[in-house]
FIGUGU-754622 format. One record per residue: y, x, z of N, C-alpha, C, O, CB in turn; residue number from 0. Coordinates in steps of 0.02 Angstrom, whole numbers, plus 50000, padded with zeros to 5 digits. Each point is the difference from the previous one (the first is absolute). Glycine has a CB too. Layout:
<atoms>
ATOM, Y, X, Z, Y, X, Z, Y, X, Z, Y, X, Z, Y, X, Z, NUM
...
</atoms>
This chain:
<atoms>
ATOM, 49352, 51585, 49913, 50019, 49943, 50020, 50006, 49960, 49940, 50036, 50013, 49952, 50015, 50031, 50148, 0
ATOM, 49900, 49894, 49910, 49992, 49943, 49938, 50066, 49967, 50000, 50041, 50007, 50046, 49830, 49964, 49966, 1
ATOM, 50140, 49991, 49929, 50061, 49963, 49978, 49974, 49941, 49993, 49957, 49992, 49957, 50105, 50090, 49988, 2
ATOM, 49961, 49859, 50100, 49963, 49930, 49993, 50024, 49972, 49952, 50060, 49995, 49990, 49921, 49985, 50112, 3
ATOM, 49970, 49997, 49859, 50017, 49967, 49927, 50017, 49930, 50023, 49961, 49977, 50042, 49956, 50093, 49874, 4
ATOM, 50139, 49887, 50062, 50020, 49932, 50027, 50020, 49972, 49924, 50021, 50030, 49951, 50029, 50000, 50191, 5
ATOM, 49938, 49911, 49868, 50025, 49963, 49941, 50059, 50014, 49969, 50049, 50009, 50036, 49896, 49917, 50007, 6
ATOM, 50061, 50077, 49895, 50066, 50038, 49964, 50063, 49968, 50028, 50049, 50035, 50012, 49890, 49988, 49872, 7
ATOM, 50063, 49899, 50129, 50061, 49980, 50002, 50020, 50017, 50063, 50057, 49982, 50012, 49932, 49936, 49909, 8
ATOM, 49985, 50110, 50123, 50019, 50033, 50069, 50018, 50070, 50001, 50003, 50030, 50054, 49925, 49895, 49993, 9
ATOM, 50084, 50108, 49894, 50006, 50080, 49999, 50064, 50009, 49991, 50013, 50060, 50006, 49883, 49971, 49947, 10
ATOM, 50164, 49929, 50032, 50059, 50013, 49977, 50051, 50005, 50047, 50055, 50021, 49985, 49910, 49933, 49924, 11
ATOM, 50021, 50028, 50149, 50040, 50000, 50068, 49967, 50001, 50069, 49949, 49967, 50012, 50123, 49972, 49921, 12
ATOM, 49956, 50098, 50107, 49968, 49995, 50062, 49991, 49940, 50052, 49954, 49996, 50040, 50082, 50107, 49937, 13
ATOM, 50009, 49859, 50016, 49984, 49932, 50021, 49956, 49947, 49978, 49974, 49955, 50033, 50115, 50074, 49988, 14
ATOM, 49908, 49986, 49911, 49940, 49982, 49966, 49933, 50026, 50032, 49954, 49964, 50018, 50120, 50034, 49881, 15
ATOM, 49928, 50079, 50106, 49946, 50015, 50011, 49978, 49978, 50069, 49941, 49996, 50014, 50077, 50087, 49904, 16
ATOM, 50022, 49905, 50117, 49976, 49990, 50088, 49990, 49929, 49997, 49958, 49983, 50041, 50116, 50110, 50033, 17
ATOM, 49952, 49854, 49890, 49989, 49939, 49999, 49929, 49988, 49979, 49962, 49962, 50030, 50156, 50020, 49955, 18
ATOM, 49864, 50056, 49953, 49936, 50006, 49988, 49930, 50012, 50024, 49947, 49969, 49992, 50128, 50045, 49960, 19
ATOM, 49944, 50046, 50086, 49952, 50037, 50045, 49989, 49960, 50066, 49951, 50013, 50035, 50087, 50100, 49916, 20
ATOM, 50005, 49842, 50065, 50000, 49988, 50075, 49997, 49906, 49993, 49971, 49967, 50043, 50116, 50168, 50011, 21
ATOM, 49938, 49841, 49903, 49994, 49933, 49993, 49982, 49952, 49945, 49984, 49942, 50013, 50078, 50092, 50058, 22
ATOM, 49943, 49995, 49853, 49991, 49958, 49966, 49917, 49994, 49981, 49962, 50048, 49992, 50167, 49967, 49978, 23
ATOM, 49857, 49922, 50024, 49934, 49988, 49981, 49961, 49994, 50074, 49940, 49990, 49988, 50073, 50079, 49886, 24
ATOM, 49997, 49933, 50188, 49978, 49993, 50038, 49983, 49934, 50029, 50046, 49959, 50000, 49993, 50138, 49992, 25
ATOM, 49915, 49887, 50029, 49998, 49916, 50009, 50049, 50000, 50056, 50008, 50050, 50034, 49861, 49910, 49934, 26
ATOM, 50171, 49971, 50044, 50033, 49985, 50027, 49998, 49935, 50032, 50005, 49950, 49964, 50031, 50129, 49976, 27
ATOM, 49957, 49913, 50134, 49969, 49938, 50023, 50065, 49959, 50046, 50006, 49943, 50021, 49854, 50118, 49982, 28
ATOM, 50182, 49996, 50000, 50071, 49969, 50055, 50025, 49940, 49956, 50003, 50012, 49940, 50053, 50114, 50120, 29
ATOM, 49965, 49806, 49965, 50013, 49955, 49966, 50073, 50023, 49987, 50024, 49990, 49944, 49886, 49923, 50098, 30
ATOM, 50132, 50121, 50010, 50083, 50008, 49991, 50003, 50048, 49933, 50034, 49996, 49950, 50008, 49999, 50193, 31
ATOM, 49907, 50053, 49878, 50011, 50065, 49950, 49986, 49968, 49924, 50032, 50014, 49949, 49921, 50091, 50146, 32
ATOM, 49994, 49853, 49910, 49986, 49977, 49917, 50055, 49955, 49972, 50022, 50003, 49943, 49849, 49995, 50075, 33
ATOM, 50146, 49963, 50029, 50071, 49963, 49976, 50058, 50045, 49986, 50038, 49982, 49955, 49931, 49924, 50114, 34
ATOM, 50044, 50149, 49963, 50053, 50040, 49993, 49992, 50029, 49923, 50046, 50002, 49958, 49963, 50026, 50177, 35
ATOM, 49913, 49996, 49853, 49989, 50040, 49941, 50021, 49950, 49929, 50029, 50016, 49948, 49865, 50060, 50124, 36
ATOM, 50079, 49858, 49950, 50007, 49950, 49961, 50085, 50001, 49981, 50017, 49999, 49941, 49868, 49933, 50115, 37
ATOM, 50156, 50069, 49987, 50058, 49986, 49996, 50039, 50050, 49959, 50041, 49988, 49955, 49942, 49953, 50147, 38
ATOM, 49994, 50130, 49924, 50021, 50063, 49959, 49985, 49990, 49923, 50039, 50015, 49954, 49934, 50062, 50150, 39
ATOM, 49965, 49896, 49889, 49978, 50006, 49932, 50053, 49963, 49965, 50026, 50020, 49947, 49848, 49990, 50073, 40
ATOM, 50145, 49925, 50017, 50056, 49953, 49958, 50055, 50040, 49982, 50021, 50004, 49942, 49955, 49892, 50117, 41
ATOM, 50048, 50133, 49988, 50078, 50054, 49991, 49987, 50037, 49948, 50041, 50007, 49954, 49995, 50016, 50163, 42
ATOM, 49903, 50005, 49886, 49982, 50041, 49932, 50004, 49994, 49938, 50012, 50046, 49961, 49938, 49969, 50095, 43
ATOM, 50040, 49919, 49929, 49992, 49974, 49942, 50070, 50019, 49955, 50056, 49981, 50014, 49857, 49924, 50042, 44
ATOM, 50069, 50137, 49888, 50047, 50024, 49953, 50010, 50074, 50028, 50026, 50037, 49959, 50034, 49842, 50008, 45
ATOM, 49931, 50140, 50072, 50017, 50062, 50036, 49946, 50049, 49993, 49945, 49985, 49975, 50122, 49952, 50105, 46
ATOM, 49948, 50124, 49943, 49932, 50027, 50033, 49982, 50014, 50061, 50045, 50004, 50042, 49960, 50032, 49879, 47
ATOM, 49945, 49971, 50095, 49965, 49990, 50081, 50038, 50057, 50030, 50021, 49990, 50057, 49844, 49966, 49924, 48
ATOM, 50151, 50108, 49988, 50039, 50039, 50039, 50054, 49987, 50013, 50024, 50038, 50043, 49928, 50023, 49929, 49
ATOM, 50084, 49896, 50008, 50062, 49983, 50024, 49997, 49957, 50060, 50041, 50008, 50045, 50000, 50005, 49845, 50
ATOM, 49912, 49940, 50114, 49985, 49966, 50045, 49983, 50062, 50064, 50037, 50007, 50049, 49922, 49881, 49859, 51
ATOM, 49996, 50141, 50084, 49969, 50042, 50059, 50075, 50032, 50026, 50015, 49996, 50060, 49842, 50039, 49886, 52
ATOM, 50189, 49999, 50004, 50058, 50031, 50030, 50039, 49940, 50034, 50039, 50020, 50043, 49967, 50082, 49867, 53
ATOM, 49993, 49848, 50083, 50031, 49942, 50038, 49962, 49971, 50052, 50025, 49956, 50035, 50028, 50020, 49869, 54
ATOM, 49878, 50048, 50108, 49969, 49955, 50051, 50019, 49992, 50063, 49999, 49945, 50028, 49926, 50076, 49918, 55
ATOM, 50099, 50045, 50088, 50031, 49996, 50063, 50060, 49943, 49993, 50001, 49953, 50040, 49966, 50179, 49989, 56
ATOM, 50082, 49873, 49920, 50053, 49943, 50007, 49965, 49927, 49988, 50032, 49953, 50023, 50065, 50133, 49933, 57
ATOM, 49856, 49902, 50018, 49983, 49937, 49996, 49972, 49976, 50056, 50017, 49944, 50018, 49973, 50069, 49877, 58
ATOM, 49968, 50022, 50141, 49977, 50015, 50061, 50065, 49978, 50065, 49995, 49955, 50041, 49919, 50150, 49888, 59
ATOM, 50128, 49930, 50065, 50066, 49975, 50027, 50041, 49928, 49999, 50028, 49958, 50035, 49969, 50151, 49938, 60
ATOM, 49984, 49909, 49959, 50060, 49921, 49971, 49951, 49934, 50020, 50030, 49949, 50015, 50039, 50111, 49844, 61
ATOM, 49858, 49937, 50144, 49959, 49948, 49998, 49957, 50018, 50072, 49939, 49997, 50005, 50061, 49981, 49847, 62
ATOM, 50048, 50040, 50201, 49961, 50006, 50071, 49920, 50014, 49991, 49956, 49962, 50017, 50133, 49950, 50037, 63
ATOM, 49904, 50145, 49919, 49943, 50037, 50017, 49944, 49936, 49959, 49945, 49993, 50028, 50105, 50088, 50112, 64
ATOM, 49964, 49876, 49800, 49962, 49951, 49977, 49979, 49953, 50049, 49959, 49958, 49981, 50011, 50114, 49938, 65
ATOM, 50045, 49925, 50130, 49989, 49935, 50061, 50009, 49942, 49958, 50057, 49989, 49981, 49996, 50064, 50133, 66
ATOM, 49893, 49901, 49866, 50009, 49936, 49975, 50046, 49952, 50038, 50042, 49964, 49973, 49850, 50055, 49983, 67
ATOM, 50095, 49984, 50108, 50041, 49958, 50055, 50091, 50003, 49995, 50044, 49957, 50003, 49840, 50075, 50083, 68
ATOM, 50115, 50045, 49904, 50067, 50015, 49999, 50027, 49985, 49930, 50051, 49967, 49993, 49934, 50119, 50099, 69
ATOM, 49979, 49939, 49852, 50020, 49981, 49933, 50019, 49930, 49976, 50045, 49984, 49961, 49887, 50104, 50026, 70
ATOM, 50017, 49868, 50049, 50008, 49931, 49977, 50063, 49972, 50037, 50016, 49942, 49987, 49854, 50041, 49991, 71
ATOM, 50161, 50048, 50061, 50060, 49984, 50035, 50077, 50024, 49960, 50057, 49988, 50020, 49856, 50026, 50093, 72
ATOM, 50072, 50014, 49842, 50059, 50031, 49987, 50029, 49936, 49942, 49973, 49959, 49963, 49985, 50192, 50064, 73
ATOM, 50124, 49872, 49991, 50032, 49944, 49959, 50040, 50024, 49955, 49999, 50061, 49990, 49999, 49869, 50092, 74
ATOM, 50044, 50028, 49881, 50050, 50014, 49950, 50040, 50056, 50022, 50026, 50038, 49959, 49977, 49848, 50003, 75
ATOM, 50002, 50120, 50091, 50052, 50055, 50023, 49969, 50061, 49991, 50031, 50046, 49973, 50024, 49888, 50111, 76
ATOM, 49881, 50073, 49938, 49964, 50059, 50000, 49984, 50026, 49927, 50000, 50058, 49980, 49954, 49904, 50131, 77
ATOM, 50033, 49975, 49854, 49989, 50009, 49915, 50060, 50039, 49994, 49994, 50062, 50006, 49946, 49823, 49943, 78
ATOM, 50130, 50082, 50039, 50051, 50044, 49990, 50013, 50074, 50034, 50039, 50041, 49977, 49995, 49848, 50003, 79
ATOM, 49934, 50121, 50068, 49998, 50070, 50031, 49955, 50042, 49962, 50009, 50059, 49986, 50012, 49900, 50126, 80
ATOM, 49933, 50005, 49873, 49950, 50040, 49975, 50002, 50018, 49921, 49963, 50040, 49972, 49975, 49908, 50124, 81
ATOM, 50113, 50012, 49874, 50011, 50025, 49931, 50064, 50055, 50000, 50022, 50021, 49947, 49929, 49858, 50002, 82
ATOM, 50070, 50137, 50100, 50047, 50061, 50001, 49954, 50049, 50037, 50041, 50040, 50023, 50084, 49898, 49979, 83
ATOM, 49826, 50079, 50015, 49949, 50043, 50031, 49983, 50041, 49939, 49977, 49975, 49948, 49974, 49945, 50148, 84
ATOM, 50062, 50147, 49914, 49981, 50036, 49936, 49929, 50040, 50026, 49976, 50047, 49969, 50164, 49970, 49975, 85
ATOM, 49837, 49959, 50109, 49922, 50031, 50017, 49948, 49965, 49957, 49944, 50022, 49987, 50083, 50001, 50140, 86
ATOM, 49997, 49919, 49852, 49939, 49953, 49975, 50022, 49984, 49930, 50058, 50013, 49985, 49907, 49928, 50131, 87
ATOM, 49999, 50036, 49845, 50007, 49960, 49925, 50047, 49941, 50020, 49987, 49958, 50044, 49884, 50067, 49900, 88
ATOM, 50175, 49976, 50026, 50065, 49934, 50016, 49995, 49951, 49940, 50039, 49993, 49952, 50062, 50090, 50108, 89
ATOM, 49843, 49884, 49953, 49978, 49948, 49951, 49992, 49922, 50041, 49945, 49984, 50024, 49985, 50122, 49900, 90
ATOM, 50118, 49858, 50081, 50012, 49927, 50027, 49924, 49969, 49988, 49969, 49980, 50049, 50175, 50004, 49917, 91
ATOM, 49826, 50014, 49966, 49937, 49964, 50004, 49946, 50045, 50037, 49955, 49967, 50027, 50075, 49969, 49862, 92
ATOM, 49968, 50119, 50116, 49941, 50040, 50035, 50018, 49993, 50074, 49952, 50000, 50038, 50024, 50092, 49864, 93
ATOM, 50088, 49902, 50126, 50001, 50000, 50070, 49984, 49935, 50020, 49966, 49992, 50051, 50111, 50095, 49956, 94
ATOM, 49948, 49856, 49954, 49967, 49934, 50016, 49933, 49986, 49976, 49976, 49944, 50011, 50128, 50017, 49988, 95
ATOM, 49865, 50080, 49973, 49933, 49991, 49989, 49951, 50029, 50069, 49947, 49975, 50017, 50087, 50035, 49842, 96
ATOM, 49993, 50037, 50167, 49994, 50035, 50057, 49992, 49945, 50057, 49947, 49986, 50028, 50122, 50119, 49924, 97
ATOM, 49983, 49869, 50059, 50010, 49938, 50047, 49961, 49952, 49994, 49968, 49983, 50049, 50128, 50035, 49953, 98
ATOM, 49898, 49953, 49945, 49954, 49949, 49980, 49933, 50026, 50015, 49965, 49961, 50031, 50110, 49993, 49882, 99
ATOM, 49897, 50107, 50073, 49939, 50027, 50004, 49997, 50004, 50079, 49944, 49980, 50014, 50051, 50084, 49864, 100
ATOM, 50033, 49949, 50169, 50010, 49995, 50064, 49971, 49951, 50032, 49950, 50006, 50035, 50134, 50041, 49945, 101
ATOM, 49950, 49897, 50008, 49990, 49920, 50003, 49911, 49984, 49973, 49958, 49965, 50028, 50198, 50008, 49933, 102
ATOM, 49838, 50057, 49992, 49930, 49973, 49985, 49963, 50047, 50035, 49948, 49975, 50023, 50067, 49973, 49865, 103
ATOM, 49994, 50111, 50124, 49939, 50038, 50040, 49997, 49968, 50066, 49947, 49995, 50031, 50066, 50121, 49914, 104
ATOM, 50050, 49861, 50079, 49986, 49954, 50065, 49965, 49947, 49997, 49966, 49987, 50050, 50121, 50041, 49981, 105
ATOM, 49911, 49935, 49920, 49966, 49920, 49972, 49932, 50020, 50001, 49963, 49963, 50032, 50129, 49984, 49879, 106
ATOM, 49876, 50112, 50055, 49922, 50004, 50001, 49990, 50018, 50061, 49960, 49962, 50027, 50014, 50069, 49863, 107
ATOM, 50050, 50019, 50153, 49979, 50018, 50076, 50008, 49929, 50041, 49952, 49980, 50034, 50095, 50156, 49961, 108
ATOM, 50004, 49831, 50002, 49996, 49937, 50037, 49943, 49960, 49986, 49979, 49960, 50042, 50135, 50041, 49959, 109
ATOM, 49855, 50006, 49936, 49937, 49955, 49989, 49948, 50026, 50029, 49947, 49968, 49996, 50086, 49994, 49906, 110
ATOM, 49968, 50091, 50127, 49940, 50010, 50033, 49956, 50069, 49968, 49951, 50024, 50029, 50054, 49837, 49996, 111
ATOM, 50021, 50162, 49912, 49979, 50052, 49960, 50050, 50055, 49997, 50058, 49981, 49991, 49877, 49941, 49946, 112
ATOM, 50053, 50145, 50070, 50042, 50042, 50004, 50003, 50020, 49924, 49953, 49986, 49963, 50029, 50043, 50164, 113
ATOM, 50077, 50005, 49852, 50020, 50021, 49932, 49950, 50023, 49981, 49971, 49975, 49952, 50132, 50046, 50056, 114
ATOM, 49867, 50043, 50034, 49957, 50042, 49982, 49931, 49960, 49970, 49973, 50012, 49945, 50086, 50073, 50145, 115
ATOM, 49924, 49877, 49949, 49941, 49963, 49999, 49995, 49958, 49923, 49950, 49998, 49964, 50057, 49993, 50181, 116
ATOM, 50071, 49970, 49838, 49998, 49974, 49960, 50001, 50040, 49934, 49970, 49978, 49950, 50065, 49943, 50128, 117
ATOM, 50002, 50145, 49919, 50001, 50025, 49938, 49929, 50039, 49989, 49985, 50009, 49941, 50150, 49997, 50062, 118
ATOM, 49834, 50010, 50031, 49941, 50050, 49996, 49952, 49953, 49978, 49964, 50025, 49957, 50062, 50063, 50134, 119
ATOM, 49960, 49852, 49923, 49963, 49947, 49987, 50021, 49983, 49926, 49955, 49987, 49959, 50037, 49974, 50168, 120
ATOM, 50064, 50038, 49857, 50025, 49990, 49925, 49966, 50063, 49962, 49963, 49994, 49952, 50162, 49944, 50078, 121
ATOM, 49888, 50103, 49992, 49964, 50078, 49979, 49917, 50001, 49984, 49974, 50036, 49958, 50119, 50021, 50129, 122
ATOM, 49872, 49898, 49955, 49939, 50008, 49994, 49973, 50018, 50072, 49940, 49992, 50015, 50076, 50037, 49862, 123
ATOM, 50036, 49998, 50172, 49963, 50031, 50063, 50016, 50071, 50006, 50031, 50024, 50047, 49872, 49897, 49943, 124
ATOM, 50075, 50111, 49961, 49997, 50088, 50000, 50032, 50012, 49939, 50018, 49961, 49956, 49868, 50069, 50105, 125
ATOM, 50120, 50047, 49944, 50039, 50038, 49952, 49958, 49995, 49934, 49940, 49990, 50005, 50116, 50092, 50085, 126
ATOM, 49974, 49926, 49849, 49964, 50005, 49935, 50018, 50053, 49976, 50059, 50016, 49996, 49932, 49883, 49982, 127
ATOM, 49953, 50141, 49999, 50000, 50072, 49987, 49995, 50011, 49922, 49944, 50009, 49974, 50000, 50014, 50142, 128
ATOM, 50109, 49978, 49848, 50025, 50011, 49928, 49937, 50056, 49979, 49997, 50055, 50028, 50157, 49924, 49988, 129
ATOM, 49807, 50004, 49942, 49961, 50042, 49989, 50007, 50024, 49912, 49964, 50043, 49976, 49962, 49904, 50138, 130
ATOM, 50112, 50026, 49859, 50012, 50001, 49923, 50051, 50053, 49986, 50019, 50001, 49941, 49956, 49874, 50043, 131
ATOM, 50049, 50165, 50052, 50045, 50055, 50000, 50068, 49983, 49950, 50040, 50045, 49987, 49847, 50040, 50036, 132
ATOM, 50123, 49854, 49954, 50061, 49975, 49995, 50043, 49943, 50051, 49980, 49947, 50025, 49969, 50086, 49865, 133
ATOM, 50109, 49998, 50114, 50040, 49949, 50053, 50037, 49944, 49958, 50049, 50016, 49966, 49975, 50084, 50125, 134
ATOM, 49959, 49849, 49911, 50035, 49939, 49968, 50059, 49988, 50045, 50008, 50018, 50059, 49886, 49926, 49890, 135
ATOM, 50154, 50015, 50002, 50066, 49986, 50040, 49992, 49931, 50039, 50044, 49982, 50039, 50032, 50083, 49869, 136
ATOM, 49867, 49896, 50079, 49984, 49944, 50028, 49910, 49994, 49981, 49966, 50031, 49959, 50178, 49915, 50028, 137
ATOM, 49840, 50009, 50055, 49923, 49972, 50003, 49995, 49922, 50002, 50050, 49968, 50015, 49917, 50137, 50051, 138
ATOM, 49972, 49861, 49918, 49994, 49945, 50027, 50011, 49989, 50075, 50015, 49944, 50020, 49921, 50050, 49887, 139
ATOM, 50056, 50054, 50131, 50002, 49986, 50066, 50065, 49999, 50009, 50021, 49945, 50017, 49879, 50098, 50018, 140
ATOM, 50141, 49998, 49959, 50072, 50011, 50009, 50016, 49929, 49979, 50025, 49964, 50043, 49996, 50171, 49932, 141
ATOM, 49969, 49837, 49961, 50012, 49936, 49989, 50005, 49943, 50035, 50049, 49963, 50002, 49917, 50083, 49933, 142
ATOM, 49974, 49945, 50097, 49970, 49949, 50035, 50043, 50010, 50074, 50022, 49951, 50030, 49847, 50049, 49898, 143
ATOM, 50140, 50078, 50099, 50024, 49995, 50051, 50082, 49980, 49991, 50028, 49960, 50037, 49872, 50118, 50005, 144
ATOM, 50128, 49952, 49911, 50073, 49966, 49977, 50012, 49928, 49997, 50051, 49976, 50024, 49955, 50115, 49913, 145
ATOM, 49950, 49875, 50033, 49985, 49934, 49998, 49994, 49959, 50071, 50017, 49942, 50008, 49928, 50095, 49884, 146
ATOM, 50031, 49998, 50149, 49997, 49982, 50075, 50052, 50001, 50043, 50012, 49958, 50043, 49897, 50077, 49945, 147
ATOM, 50131, 50029, 49995, 50058, 50013, 50027, 50052, 49966, 49986, 50033, 49975, 50046, 49928, 50110, 49961, 148
ATOM, 50060, 49908, 49920, 50032, 49950, 49982, 49995, 49934, 50010, 50051, 49966, 49998, 49955, 50104, 49949, 149
ATOM, 49937, 49905, 50066, 49991, 49915, 50014, 50020, 50016, 50082, 49977, 49948, 50023, 49904, 49990, 49877, 150
ATOM, 50135, 50084, 50136, 50004, 50017, 50053, 50071, 50000, 50025, 50019, 49984, 50056, 49879, 50069, 49921, 151
ATOM, 50140, 49971, 49968, 50071, 50014, 49995, 50047, 50057, 49996, 50061, 50002, 49994, 49909, 49919, 50050, 152
ATOM, 49983, 50127, 49961, 50021, 50075, 49992, 50016, 50007, 49920, 49971, 49978, 49951, 49947, 50072, 50155, 153
ATOM, 50142, 49989, 49904, 50043, 50017, 49931, 49982, 50087, 49993, 49980, 50033, 50048, 50140, 49861, 49972, 154
ATOM, 49888, 50129, 49926, 50010, 50066, 49966, 49909, 50023, 50015, 49991, 50054, 50029, 50176, 49981, 50000, 155
ATOM, 49785, 49933, 49956, 49929, 49999, 50014, 49961, 49987, 49939, 49943, 49976, 50003, 50080, 49986, 50109, 156
ATOM, 50011, 50056, 49826, 49958, 50007, 49937, 49941, 50045, 49999, 49995, 50051, 50035, 50106, 49927, 49913, 157
ATOM, 49846, 49997, 50001, 49943, 50044, 50018, 49999, 50083, 49992, 49960, 50038, 50027, 49989, 49853, 49940, 158
ATOM, 50094, 50123, 49998, 50007, 50080, 50001, 50048, 50024, 50066, 49993, 50059, 50015, 49999, 49944, 49842, 159
ATOM, 50043, 49968, 50173, 50027, 50006, 50068, 49940, 50002, 50047, 49990, 50046, 50040, 50119, 49891, 49932, 160
ATOM, 49851, 50009, 50017, 49945, 49995, 50050, 49953, 50047, 49999, 49973, 50021, 50051, 50041, 49876, 49945, 161
ATOM, 49968, 50129, 49932, 49955, 50054, 49988, 50024, 50072, 50040, 49963, 50040, 50029, 50010, 49896, 49851, 162
ATOM, 50093, 50066, 50111, 50030, 50063, 50020, 49989, 50003, 50078, 49988, 50053, 50031, 50102, 49948, 49868, 163
ATOM, 49916, 49923, 50136, 49990, 49994, 50077, 49929, 50017, 50002, 49990, 50055, 50026, 50099, 49852, 50008, 164
ATOM, 49867, 50069, 49949, 49935, 49992, 50011, 49979, 50076, 49996, 49954, 50017, 50038, 50031, 49855, 49915, 165
ATOM, 50036, 50169, 50013, 49998, 50079, 49984, 50010, 50037, 50071, 49959, 50035, 50031, 50096, 49954, 49841, 166
ATOM, 50012, 49993, 50145, 50042, 50038, 50062, 49968, 49962, 50057, 50013, 50030, 50052, 50114, 50000, 49890, 167
ATOM, 49847, 49931, 50068, 49959, 49957, 50050, 49923, 50015, 50015, 49964, 49983, 50047, 50115, 49932, 49914, 168
ATOM, 49910, 50120, 49986, 49921, 50009, 50007, 49954, 49939, 49974, 49939, 50005, 49989, 50089, 50065, 50117, 169
ATOM, 50006, 49881, 49886, 49946, 49949, 49952, 49977, 50028, 49950, 49947, 49973, 49984, 50103, 49937, 50036, 170
ATOM, 49971, 50146, 49935, 49948, 50017, 49952, 50011, 50078, 49992, 50058, 50022, 50000, 49936, 49855, 49936, 171
ATOM, 49971, 50151, 50058, 49996, 50077, 49996, 50007, 50039, 49940, 49950, 50024, 49974, 49984, 49957, 50108, 172
ATOM, 50123, 50028, 49893, 50013, 50026, 49938, 50028, 50064, 49997, 50035, 50018, 49953, 49975, 49879, 50017, 173
ATOM, 49975, 50144, 50083, 49998, 50087, 49995, 49964, 50021, 49945, 49951, 49968, 49983, 50049, 50050, 50133, 174
ATOM, 50021, 50038, 49850, 49952, 50018, 49935, 49941, 50024, 50021, 50002, 50019, 50059, 50084, 50013, 49871, 175
ATOM, 49861, 49972, 50042, 49947, 50039, 50000, 50005, 50072, 50032, 49952, 50021, 50033, 50026, 49908, 49871, 176
ATOM, 50066, 50101, 50088, 50011, 50077, 50019, 50037, 50010, 50066, 50002, 50055, 50028, 50005, 49972, 49850, 177
ATOM, 50022, 49918, 50146, 50046, 49995, 50043, 49958, 50005, 50075, 49946, 49972, 50009, 50138, 49956, 49900, 178
ATOM, 49946, 50107, 50134, 49966, 50027, 50059, 49999, 49943, 50050, 49966, 50013, 50050, 50070, 50109, 49929, 179
ATOM, 49995, 49812, 50020, 50003, 49937, 50036, 49953, 49957, 49967, 49982, 49950, 50032, 50133, 50063, 50002, 180
ATOM, 49861, 49998, 49904, 49963, 49954, 49972, 49940, 49966, 50043, 49984, 49940, 49993, 50054, 50125, 49907, 181
ATOM, 49929, 49981, 50147, 49941, 49994, 50033, 50007, 49995, 50068, 49956, 49986, 50040, 49995, 50068, 49879, 182
ATOM, 50109, 49958, 50093, 50029, 50002, 50079, 50002, 49923, 50024, 50032, 49960, 49965, 50052, 50154, 50019, 183
ATOM, 49883, 49865, 50074, 50005, 49935, 50024, 50077, 50002, 50021, 50038, 50049, 49996, 49830, 49931, 50043, 184
ATOM, 50145, 49960, 49982, 50066, 49988, 50045, 49983, 50012, 50069, 49942, 49993, 50019, 50106, 49920, 49908, 185
ATOM, 50006, 50108, 50117, 50012, 50006, 50068, 50034, 49938, 50016, 50001, 49995, 50062, 50004, 50129, 49940, 186
ATOM, 50020, 49828, 49972, 50018, 49950, 50031, 49950, 49926, 50021, 49957, 49971, 49967, 50146, 50092, 49974, 187
ATOM, 49925, 49922, 50130, 49951, 49960, 50009, 50026, 49928, 50004, 50058, 49984, 50012, 49880, 50111, 50039, 188
ATOM, 50005, 49862, 49938, 50022, 49918, 49994, 50034, 49990, 50086, 49983, 50029, 50051, 49895, 49915, 49844, 189
ATOM, 50177, 50003, 50094, 50036, 49968, 50050, 49999, 49942, 50009, 50033, 49975, 50046, 50020, 50091, 49944, 190
</atoms>
């Protein structure tokens, strides 16, 4: 039996291995999922991604499966409720940023362009394969996308957070050279 070689960051926990093997780095084109991942990356700021993965179901429950229309309607009373929800990261600023992000998502969609079309256009339209062997914390592209997101009003979207999001949603392929996922094409389809 052959052991799968994967990116080293994914070896320390079964949840990380599952996420790496089935989701991380696969190009994502579903607008809602792209937005969910951007919001989760914002919640991750200052924490480990494993913490977010362990609370992912709690986040989905708290934010109504990241339905932007439902999240945009959350009130101050909902914020207070979420601040006591142990299933999520209880940060007022991050909760409010998610509600704001839902409204921005809806504005983009209302303009006639899907969130997916908009962010993938910012990323150059196709995944970037990192051939350097080094994984940066940010790139000129993540800085550019960060600036565009901030201009729209998104919060917790600095260049480092945006680069982590780009990796997660497959805008950039940062799988290590020996990782079994490096040359595997994604199975997600455009929507």
